[in-house]
C-alpha positions as CSV (number, residue, x, y, z in Angstrom):
1,M,11.0,-27.6,-2.8
2,A,8.8,-24.9,-4.2
3,L,8.5,-25.6,-7.9
4,Y,6.1,-22.7,-8.6
5,R,9.1,-20.3,-9.1
6,E,10.2,-22.3,-12.2
7,F,6.9,-21.5,-13.9
8,L,7.0,-17.7,-13.4
9,E,9.0,-14.9,-15.0
10,L,9.4,-13.4,-11.6
11,S,8.4,-14.9,-8.2
12,E,9.2,-12.0,-5.8
13,F,7.2,-8.8,-5.9
14,G,7.6,-5.7,-3.9
15,S,4.0,-4.4,-4.0
16,Y,0.6,-5.2,-5.4
17,E,1.3,-2.8,-8.3
18,D,4.5,-4.8,-9.1
19,F,2.6,-8.1,-8.9
20,L,-0.2,-6.7,-11.2
21,K,2.3,-5.5,-13.8
22,N,5.0,-8.3,-13.8
23,F,3.3,-11.6,-12.8
24,E,3.5,-13.9,-15.8
25,I,3.1,-17.7,-16.0
26,K,5.5,-19.7,-18.2
27,V,3.8,-22.8,-19.5
28,P,6.1,-25.6,-20.8
29,D,5.1,-27.5,-23.9
30,N,2.9,-30.5,-23.1
31,F,2.8,-29.7,-19.4
32,N,1.5,-32.5,-17.2
33,F,1.1,-31.8,-13.5
34,A,1.4,-35.5,-12.5
35,Y,4.8,-36.0,-14.2
36,D,6.2,-32.5,-14.1
37,V,5.3,-31.6,-10.4
38,C,4.2,-34.7,-8.4
39,D,6.7,-37.2,-9.9
40,R,9.5,-34.7,-10.0
41,I,9.2,-34.0,-6.3
42,A,9.0,-37.8,-5.8
43,R,12.4,-38.1,-7.5
44,E,14.1,-35.3,-5.8
45,E,12.5,-35.4,-2.3
46,P,10.7,-38.8,-2.0
47,E,10.2,-38.5,1.7
48,K,8.5,-35.1,1.5
49,L,4.9,-35.2,2.9
50,A,2.3,-34.8,0.1
51,L,-0.9,-35.7,2.0
52,H,-1.9,-36.2,5.6
53,W,-5.3,-38.1,5.7
54,V,-7.3,-38.2,8.9
55,H,-10.6,-39.9,9.5
56,P,-12.9,-39.2,12.5
57,D,-13.0,-42.9,13.3
58,G,-9.3,-42.9,14.1
59,R,-7.8,-44.0,10.8
60,E,-4.9,-41.9,9.6
61,K,-2.4,-42.1,6.8
62,K,0.6,-39.9,5.9
63,I,1.6,-40.2,2.2
64,T,4.9,-39.0,0.9
65,F,5.5,-37.9,-2.7
66,G,7.4,-41.1,-3.3
67,E,4.4,-43.1,-2.2
68,M,2.1,-40.8,-4.2
69,K,4.1,-41.5,-7.4
70,K,4.1,-45.3,-6.7
71,Y,0.3,-45.5,-6.1
72,S,-0.7,-43.2,-8.9
73,D,1.5,-45.3,-11.2
74,R,-0.3,-48.4,-10.0
75,A,-3.7,-46.7,-10.5
76,A,-2.7,-45.7,-14.0
77,R,-1.9,-49.3,-14.8
78,L,-5.2,-50.4,-13.3
79,F,-7.2,-47.9,-15.3
80,Q,-5.4,-48.8,-18.5
81,K,-6.2,-52.5,-17.9
82,A,-9.8,-51.5,-17.6
83,G,-9.7,-49.9,-21.0
84,V,-9.3,-46.3,-20.0
85,G,-7.2,-44.3,-22.5
86,K,-6.4,-40.8,-23.5
87,G,-9.5,-38.6,-23.5
88,D,-11.7,-41.1,-21.7
89,R,-13.9,-39.7,-18.9
90,V,-13.7,-41.3,-15.4
91,M,-16.0,-40.1,-12.6
92,L,-14.4,-39.8,-9.2
93,V,-16.8,-39.8,-6.2
94,L,-14.5,-40.2,-3.3
95,M,-15.6,-37.7,-0.6
96,R,-12.2,-36.8,1.0
97,H,-10.6,-40.2,0.7
98,Y,-6.9,-40.4,-0.1
99,Q,-7.7,-42.6,-3.1
100,F,-8.8,-39.4,-4.9
101,W,-5.3,-38.2,-5.1
102,Y,-4.0,-41.5,-6.5
103,C,-6.8,-41.5,-9.1
104,I,-6.6,-38.0,-10.4
105,M,-2.8,-38.2,-10.7
106,A,-3.2,-41.5,-12.6
107,L,-5.8,-40.1,-15.0
108,H,-3.5,-37.1,-15.7
109,K,-0.7,-39.6,-16.5
110,I,-2.9,-41.5,-19.0
111,G,-4.2,-38.3,-20.5
112,A,-7.8,-39.2,-19.5
113,V,-10.3,-36.7,-18.2
114,A,-11.2,-36.7,-14.5
115,V,-14.9,-35.9,-13.6
116,P,-15.0,-35.3,-9.8
117,A,-18.5,-35.4,-8.3
118,T,-20.3,-35.5,-5.0
119,H,-21.6,-38.6,-3.2
120,L,-24.9,-36.9,-2.7
121,L,-26.0,-37.5,-6.3
122,T,-29.1,-39.5,-6.9
123,K,-29.8,-42.1,-9.7
124,K,-31.2,-39.4,-11.9
125,D,-28.1,-37.2,-11.4
126,V,-25.8,-40.1,-12.2
127,V,-27.7,-41.0,-15.4
128,Y,-27.5,-37.4,-16.6
129,R,-23.8,-36.9,-15.8
130,A,-22.7,-40.2,-17.1
131,N,-24.5,-39.8,-20.4
132,A,-23.7,-36.1,-20.8
133,A,-20.0,-36.7,-20.3
134,S,-19.8,-40.2,-21.8
135,V,-18.3,-41.5,-18.6
136,K,-16.4,-44.8,-19.2
137,A,-15.6,-45.7,-15.6
138,I,-16.4,-44.6,-12.1
139,V,-14.4,-44.8,-8.8
140,A,-16.8,-44.5,-5.9
141,T,-16.8,-44.6,-2.1
142,S,-18.4,-47.6,-0.3
143,E,-19.4,-45.2,2.5
144,G,-23.0,-44.2,2.4
145,V,-25.5,-45.2,-0.3
146,F,-24.0,-43.6,-3.5
147,H,-22.9,-46.9,-4.9
148,Q,-26.6,-48.0,-4.9
149,A,-27.5,-45.0,-7.0
150,V,-24.7,-46.0,-9.5
151,E,-26.1,-49.6,-9.7
152,A,-29.6,-48.3,-10.3
153,A,-28.3,-45.9,-13.0
154,Q,-26.0,-48.2,-14.9
155,P,-28.6,-49.8,-17.2
156,D,-29.4,-46.3,-18.5
157,C,-25.7,-45.4,-18.9
158,P,-24.4,-47.2,-22.1
159,T,-20.9,-45.8,-21.9
160,L,-20.3,-46.8,-18.3
161,K,-18.3,-50.0,-18.5
162,T,-16.3,-50.3,-15.2
163,K,-17.0,-49.6,-11.6
164,F,-14.3,-49.4,-8.9
165,L,-15.2,-49.3,-5.2
166,A,-12.9,-47.7,-2.5
167,F,-12.9,-48.9,1.1
168,G,-14.9,-52.1,0.4
169,S,-15.9,-54.8,-2.0
170,R,-19.3,-55.5,-3.6
171,D,-20.6,-57.7,-6.4
172,G,-20.3,-56.1,-9.8
173,W,-17.5,-53.7,-8.6
174,I,-13.7,-54.0,-8.7
175,D,-12.2,-53.6,-5.2
176,F,-10.0,-50.6,-6.0
177,D,-7.7,-50.9,-2.9
178,Q,-7.0,-54.6,-3.5
179,A,-6.6,-54.2,-7.2
180,L,-4.1,-51.4,-6.6
181,E,-1.9,-53.8,-4.6
182,D,-1.7,-56.2,-7.5
183,Q,-0.2,-53.6,-9.9
184,A,3.4,-52.9,-10.7
185,D,4.8,-49.7,-9.4
186,D,6.3,-48.1,-12.5
187,F,4.3,-46.3,-15.2
188,T,6.2,-44.8,-18.2
189,R,5.2,-41.5,-19.5
190,P,3.6,-42.0,-23.0
191,E,5.2,-40.0,-25.7
192,H,2.1,-38.1,-26.7
193,V,0.1,-38.2,-23.5
194,N,-1.3,-34.6,-23.9
195,T,-1.0,-31.2,-25.3
196,N,-1.6,-28.1,-23.2
197,D,-5.0,-27.5,-24.7
198,D,-6.3,-31.1,-24.2
199,P,-9.2,-31.5,-21.7
200,M,-8.0,-32.7,-18.3
201,L,-10.8,-31.9,-15.8
202,L,-14.6,-31.7,-16.2
203,Y,-16.8,-30.3,-13.5
204,F,-20.6,-30.2,-13.5
205,T,-21.7,-26.8,-12.1
206,S,-25.3,-25.9,-11.5
207,G,-26.9,-22.6,-12.4
208,T,-30.2,-21.1,-11.5
209,S,-32.0,-22.7,-14.4
210,G,-31.5,-25.7,-16.7
211,M,-29.4,-28.8,-16.2
212,P,-25.8,-28.5,-14.8
213,K,-23.2,-27.2,-17.2
214,M,-20.0,-29.2,-18.0
215,V,-17.0,-26.9,-17.3
216,T,-13.9,-28.3,-19.0
217,H,-10.3,-27.3,-18.1
218,D,-7.1,-28.1,-19.9
219,F,-3.6,-29.3,-18.8
220,R,-2.4,-25.7,-18.2
221,Y,-5.1,-25.3,-15.5
222,P,-3.0,-26.4,-12.5
223,L,-0.5,-23.6,-13.1
224,G,-3.3,-21.1,-12.8
225,H,-3.5,-22.0,-9.1
226,I,-0.1,-20.6,-8.3
227,V,-1.9,-17.4,-7.4
228,T,-4.4,-19.3,-5.4
229,A,-2.0,-21.1,-3.1
230,V,1.1,-18.8,-3.0
231,Y,-0.3,-15.3,-3.2
232,W,-3.7,-15.7,-1.6
233,Q,-3.7,-18.7,0.8
234,G,0.0,-18.1,1.7
235,C,1.1,-21.7,1.3
236,V,4.9,-22.2,1.9
237,D,7.4,-24.9,1.4
238,G,7.1,-27.4,4.3
239,G,3.8,-26.0,5.5
240,V,0.5,-27.9,6.0
241,H,-2.6,-26.5,4.2
242,L,-6.2,-27.4,4.9
243,T,-9.1,-26.3,2.7
244,V,-12.5,-27.4,3.8
245,S,-14.0,-29.0,0.8
246,E,-15.2,-32.3,-0.5
247,T,-13.3,-33.6,-3.6
248,G,-16.5,-33.5,-5.7
249,W,-16.3,-29.7,-6.0
250,A,-13.8,-27.5,-7.9
251,K,-12.9,-25.8,-4.6
252,S,-11.1,-29.1,-3.8
253,V,-8.4,-28.7,-6.5
254,W,-8.1,-25.0,-5.5
255,G,-7.1,-26.0,-2.0
256,K,-6.1,-29.6,-1.8
257,L,-3.8,-30.2,-4.8
258,Y,-2.3,-28.1,-7.5
259,G,-1.1,-24.9,-6.0
260,Q,-0.3,-26.3,-2.7
261,W,2.1,-28.9,-4.1
262,L,3.6,-26.3,-6.4
263,A,4.3,-24.2,-3.3
264,G,5.9,-27.2,-1.6
265,S,3.1,-27.5,1.0
266,A,1.5,-30.7,2.2
267,V,-2.2,-31.1,2.1
268,L,-4.3,-32.1,5.1
269,A,-7.5,-34.1,4.2
270,Y,-9.8,-34.4,7.2
271,D,-12.3,-37.0,5.9
272,F,-15.4,-36.0,7.9
273,D,-19.0,-36.5,6.7
274,K,-20.7,-34.3,9.3
275,F,-19.1,-30.9,10.2
276,V,-18.4,-30.7,13.9
277,P,-16.6,-27.4,14.7
278,K,-14.7,-28.6,17.8
279,D,-13.5,-31.8,16.0
280,L,-12.2,-29.8,13.0
281,L,-10.4,-27.3,15.3
282,S,-8.8,-30.2,17.3
283,V,-7.5,-31.8,14.0
284,M,-6.1,-28.5,12.8
285,V,-4.1,-28.1,16.0
286,R,-2.9,-31.7,16.2
287,C,-1.8,-31.8,12.5
288,G,0.0,-28.5,12.6
289,V,-2.0,-26.6,10.0
290,T,-0.1,-23.5,8.9
291,T,-2.6,-22.1,6.3
292,F,-6.3,-22.6,6.3
293,C,-9.2,-21.9,3.9
294,A,-12.9,-22.4,4.4
295,P,-16.3,-20.9,3.6
296,P,-17.7,-18.2,5.9
297,T,-20.1,-20.8,7.4
298,V,-17.2,-22.6,9.0
299,Y,-15.8,-19.5,10.6
300,R,-19.2,-18.5,11.8
301,F,-19.5,-21.8,13.6
302,F,-15.9,-21.7,14.9
303,L,-16.8,-18.4,16.5
304,Q,-19.5,-20.2,18.6
305,E,-16.8,-22.3,20.2
306,E,-14.4,-21.5,23.0
307,L,-11.5,-20.6,20.6
308,E,-9.1,-19.9,23.5
309,K,-9.0,-23.7,24.1
310,Y,-7.3,-24.3,20.7
311,D,-3.7,-23.3,20.0
312,L,-3.9,-21.8,16.5
313,S,-0.5,-20.1,16.8
314,R,1.0,-22.1,13.9
315,I,-1.5,-20.7,11.4
316,R,0.1,-17.9,9.4
317,R,-2.8,-17.1,7.1
318,C,-6.6,-17.6,7.0
319,A,-8.4,-17.5,3.7
320,I,-12.1,-17.4,2.9
321,A,-14.0,-18.4,-0.2
322,G,-17.3,-19.9,-1.4
323,E,-19.5,-17.0,-0.6
324,P,-19.1,-13.3,0.4
325,L,-17.7,-12.5,3.8
326,N,-19.7,-10.4,6.2
327,P,-17.6,-7.8,7.9
328,E,-18.9,-8.8,11.3
329,V,-17.4,-12.3,10.9
330,Y,-14.1,-10.8,9.9
331,E,-14.0,-8.5,12.9
332,K,-14.9,-11.2,15.4
333,W,-12.3,-13.7,14.0
334,K,-9.6,-11.0,14.0
335,E,-10.4,-10.1,17.6
336,K,-10.4,-13.7,18.8
337,T,-7.4,-15.1,16.8
338,G,-5.4,-12.1,15.6
339,H,-5.8,-13.3,12.0
340,A,-7.2,-11.3,9.2
341,L,-9.5,-13.2,6.8
342,A,-8.3,-12.9,3.2
343,E,-11.3,-13.1,0.8
344,I,-11.3,-13.7,-2.9
345,F,-13.8,-14.0,-5.8
346,G,-13.5,-16.8,-8.3
347,Q,-15.6,-19.4,-10.3
348,T,-15.4,-23.0,-11.3
349,E,-14.8,-21.6,-14.8
350,L,-11.7,-19.7,-13.7
351,C,-9.2,-19.4,-10.8
352,V,-8.8,-16.4,-8.5
353,L,-10.3,-13.3,-10.3
354,V,-10.2,-10.8,-7.4
355,G,-8.4,-11.2,-4.2
356,N,-6.7,-10.0,-1.1
357,F,-3.0,-10.4,-1.7
358,P,0.0,-10.1,0.7
359,W,0.9,-6.5,0.0
360,M,-2.6,-5.1,0.4
361,K,-4.4,-3.8,3.4
362,V,-7.5,-6.0,4.0
363,C,-10.7,-4.0,3.9
364,P,-13.4,-6.1,5.7
365,G,-16.2,-7.0,3.4
366,S,-14.1,-6.3,0.2
367,M,-13.1,-9.1,-2.2
368,G,-9.9,-7.2,-2.8
369,K,-8.3,-6.2,-6.1
370,P,-8.0,-8.0,-9.5
371,S,-5.6,-10.9,-9.9
372,P,-2.8,-10.2,-12.5
373,Q,-3.7,-13.5,-14.1
374,F,-6.9,-12.1,-15.7
375,D,-7.9,-8.8,-17.3
376,V,-10.8,-8.0,-14.9
377,D,-13.3,-5.2,-15.3
378,L,-16.7,-4.0,-14.2
379,V,-19.1,-3.2,-17.0
380,D,-22.7,-1.8,-17.4
381,D,-25.4,-3.3,-19.5
382,D,-23.7,-1.8,-22.6
383,D,-20.4,-3.5,-21.7
384,K,-18.8,-0.1,-20.9
385,S,-16.5,0.2,-17.9
386,C,-18.1,1.4,-14.7
387,P,-16.6,4.3,-12.8
388,P,-16.0,4.0,-9.0
389,G,-19.1,3.6,-6.9
390,I,-21.3,2.3,-9.8
391,V,-22.5,-1.4,-9.7
392,G,-21.6,-3.4,-12.7
393,E,-21.0,-7.0,-13.8
394,I,-17.6,-8.6,-13.2
395,V,-16.1,-9.6,-16.5
396,V,-12.8,-10.9,-18.0
397,R,-11.5,-9.4,-21.2
398,T,-9.8,-12.0,-23.4
399,R,-8.5,-9.8,-26.2
400,R,-5.0,-11.3,-25.6
401,G,-6.2,-14.9,-25.7
402,R,-7.5,-17.4,-23.2
403,P,-5.6,-16.9,-19.9
404,V,-4.0,-19.8,-18.0
405,G,-6.6,-21.1,-15.6
406,M,-9.6,-20.2,-17.7
407,F,-12.0,-23.0,-18.9
408,L,-12.1,-24.3,-22.5
409,G,-15.9,-23.7,-22.5
410,Y,-19.0,-25.6,-21.6
411,E,-18.6,-29.1,-23.1
412,D,-20.8,-29.8,-26.1
413,E,-22.7,-26.5,-25.6
414,P,-21.2,-23.8,-27.9
415,E,-24.3,-21.7,-27.7
416,R,-24.3,-21.7,-23.9
417,T,-20.6,-20.8,-24.0
418,R,-21.3,-17.9,-26.3
419,E,-24.0,-16.6,-24.0
420,V,-21.4,-15.7,-21.4
421,W,-18.2,-15.5,-23.6
422,H,-18.4,-13.4,-26.7
423,D,-16.7,-10.3,-28.2
424,N,-13.6,-11.1,-26.3
425,M,-15.4,-10.8,-23.0
426,Y,-16.4,-13.5,-20.5
427,H,-19.4,-12.5,-18.3
428,T,-19.4,-13.9,-14.7
429,L,-23.0,-12.8,-14.1
430,D,-21.9,-11.5,-10.7
431,L,-22.3,-7.9,-9.7
432,A,-20.0,-5.7,-7.7
433,W,-18.7,-2.1,-7.4
434,R,-15.2,-0.8,-6.9
435,D,-14.1,2.1,-4.7
436,E,-11.7,4.9,-5.6
437,W,-8.8,2.8,-4.3
438,G,-9.6,-0.1,-6.6
439,Y,-11.1,-2.5,-4.1
440,Y,-14.1,-4.6,-5.3
441,W,-17.2,-5.0,-3.2
442,Y,-19.6,-7.8,-3.9
443,V,-23.3,-7.1,-4.5
444,G,-24.7,-10.5,-5.7
445,R,-25.6,-12.7,-8.6
446,K,-27.5,-11.0,-11.3
447,D,-30.4,-13.4,-10.5
448,D,-30.2,-12.7,-6.8
449,V,-30.5,-8.9,-6.9
450,I,-33.9,-7.8,-5.5
451,K,-35.9,-5.2,-7.4
452,S,-38.3,-3.6,-5.0
453,S,-40.4,-0.5,-5.7
454,G,-37.8,0.6,-8.3
455,Y,-34.8,0.0,-6.0
456,R,-32.1,-2.6,-6.7
457,I,-31.1,-4.2,-3.5
458,G,-28.0,-6.5,-3.1
459,P,-28.6,-9.3,-0.7
460,F,-25.1,-9.2,0.7
461,E,-25.4,-5.7,2.2
462,V,-28.6,-6.7,4.1
463,E,-27.0,-9.9,5.2
464,S,-24.0,-8.1,6.5
465,A,-26.1,-5.7,8.5
466,L,-28.0,-8.5,10.1
467,M,-24.8,-10.3,11.0
468,E,-23.8,-7.3,13.1
469,H,-26.6,-8.2,15.5
470,P,-25.6,-10.7,18.3
471,A,-28.8,-12.7,17.8
472,V,-27.9,-13.7,14.3
473,V,-25.6,-16.7,13.5
474,E,-26.5,-17.0,9.8
475,T,-28.9,-15.4,7.4
476,A,-29.8,-15.5,3.7
477,I,-31.6,-12.6,2.0
478,T,-33.9,-13.3,-0.9
479,G,-36.6,-11.5,-2.9
480,V,-40.2,-12.6,-2.5
481,P,-42.8,-11.7,-5.2
482,D,-45.1,-8.9,-4.2
483,P,-48.1,-7.5,-6.2
484,V,-47.4,-3.9,-5.2
485,R,-43.6,-3.6,-5.0
486,G,-42.6,-6.3,-7.5
487,Q,-40.5,-8.0,-4.8
488,V,-39.9,-7.5,-1.1
489,V,-36.9,-8.4,1.0
490,K,-37.1,-11.6,3.0
491,A,-34.6,-12.6,5.7
492,T,-34.2,-16.3,6.6
493,I,-32.4,-16.3,9.9
494,V,-30.6,-18.9,12.2
495,L,-30.5,-17.5,15.7
496,A,-27.6,-17.7,18.2
497,K,-27.9,-19.7,21.4
498,G,-30.0,-17.9,24.0
499,Y,-32.3,-16.1,21.5
500,E,-36.0,-17.0,20.9
501,P,-37.9,-16.3,17.6
502,T,-40.3,-13.6,18.9
503,E,-42.2,-10.8,17.2
504,A,-40.2,-8.4,19.4
505,L,-36.9,-9.8,18.1
506,K,-38.2,-9.6,14.5
507,K,-39.0,-5.9,14.9
508,E,-35.6,-5.3,16.5
509,L,-33.8,-6.9,13.6
510,Q,-35.8,-5.0,11.0
511,N,-35.1,-1.7,12.8
512,H,-31.4,-2.6,13.0
513,V,-31.2,-3.0,9.2
514,K,-33.0,0.3,8.7
515,K,-30.4,2.0,10.7
516,A,-27.4,0.1,9.4
517,T,-28.3,0.5,5.7
518,A,-31.2,2.4,4.2
519,P,-34.8,2.2,5.3
520,Y,-36.0,0.7,1.9
521,K,-33.6,-2.3,2.3
522,Y,-35.0,-3.7,5.5
523,P,-36.6,-7.2,5.4
524,R,-40.3,-6.9,5.4
525,I,-40.5,-10.7,5.9
526,V,-38.5,-12.5,8.6
527,E,-38.4,-16.3,9.0
528,F,-36.5,-18.0,11.8
529,V,-35.2,-21.5,10.9
530,D,-32.9,-24.1,12.6
531,E,-30.6,-24.2,9.6
532,L,-30.2,-22.9,6.1
533,P,-30.0,-25.1,3.0
534,K,-26.4,-25.5,1.9
535,T,-24.3,-27.3,-0.6
536,I,-21.9,-29.8,0.8
537,S,-19.1,-27.2,0.4
538,G,-20.9,-24.9,2.7
539,K,-22.5,-22.4,0.3
540,I,-26.0,-21.2,1.2
541,R,-28.5,-22.3,-1.4
542,R,-30.5,-19.1,-1.9
543,V,-32.0,-20.7,-5.0
544,E,-33.7,-23.3,-2.8
545,L,-35.1,-20.6,-0.5
546,R,-36.5,-18.7,-3.6
547,E,-38.1,-21.9,-4.9
548,R,-39.8,-22.4,-1.5
549,D,-41.2,-18.9,-1.5
550,N,-42.4,-19.1,-5.2
551,H,-44.5,-22.2,-4.6
């Protein structure tokens, strides 16, 4: 069953132009994904696979939609007994555990607000988030030490009343798994559980300055991911989709929940803590993954493995997100597997803004073309549209109202919201240019663009040039303060096996960039490192590299 068709005016398109012109989402009154998608599939196809959970230690669990309804109903009852009601905020820190799906569906059923977060948070992080969002309860993993951070933080968190622990028991915590078994199966849909504009999800997203922002999404948001799953990732009814992401990040609901179930595809959750490329490849083969999405970092490390040992023939589409894709990675993956990598651009505040869709020729290094879901444009500093070839900021025009899949705003921060969303235009703060055929090419964050001797240098172009060299596995380009030039380009590089960090290699890489781009763009500073700082979702933390160089 592929329910997504019921929420579209049309679901078949003959070309990208047809898609751009005629794609339109129909949102029912008081839409609630948990009842109107998950539970409906449970009624009509109770044995259909919803989630395949695999743990590196050998544990494994296949959960049907019938079971998903049963356990999310039980979780809803459990939360209600703990005093969680409509509009209350519940933090979910569950890594890739299957309990995340029970919990988030349960919170939707109650009309409460789910606040996913990563288990890497410290006591200070927990205090800030719990107080900023008025978190009433938390469901946390027993794996690792995160629960200790919660215990240390709780005295400073007056709204935090209840703590649930998954995969374990501990004093002061309710054993979530045991308590779930003690609940009744059935949970009746409340008459006024939500309106379409009620808050449903809250994500903390960090910028380059200040404390993390609270991005709030409404109950319409899941339908915004029809484009994500069906028209970008290529999910199909009866397929198995794997997105590499921990549940604490927005990328998780992009690839592990809403659009995939709307498409009729099961979700594979490989619950690893440490990324081991050969283990992930083996799981993909064994579990029959048909569509796959990961950050470029994952593909880069896959390419270091003997890919011919893994039968990836069941995969029908490979997608990439999280950070820009270097053309060299694209070409190598296509050569070794036969699969093109379909890139997109999006944000926690939105869904897919620009992407490579089925009817389009993929241009390596390009993010693709605008999604029909949003009125996307590139503008200059005066908010005027940029002609082809001119770098501008990616924006969303909202003259026709807030599109499905767009955030409500930054919670409790109207001024911060107005800084990026005013005069019917939302500013992404990301720079790109488009070519004469309408393809968008990423340049970088406004804050990441390097200004050297009067030139504006986008990090991505220099990174892509370096990635063409066989010595380079990964690289990050940043600007370092310079008294003469303002900034100079620095390359932080992870070398491939068999290469040594010598002065000769440094000169060779610098000359390579001069030839591949323009002489003024070459990295005057080159640092070789064993690894680059990354978020848990695999994004390179350029901000951390800049901070190191500025101190």
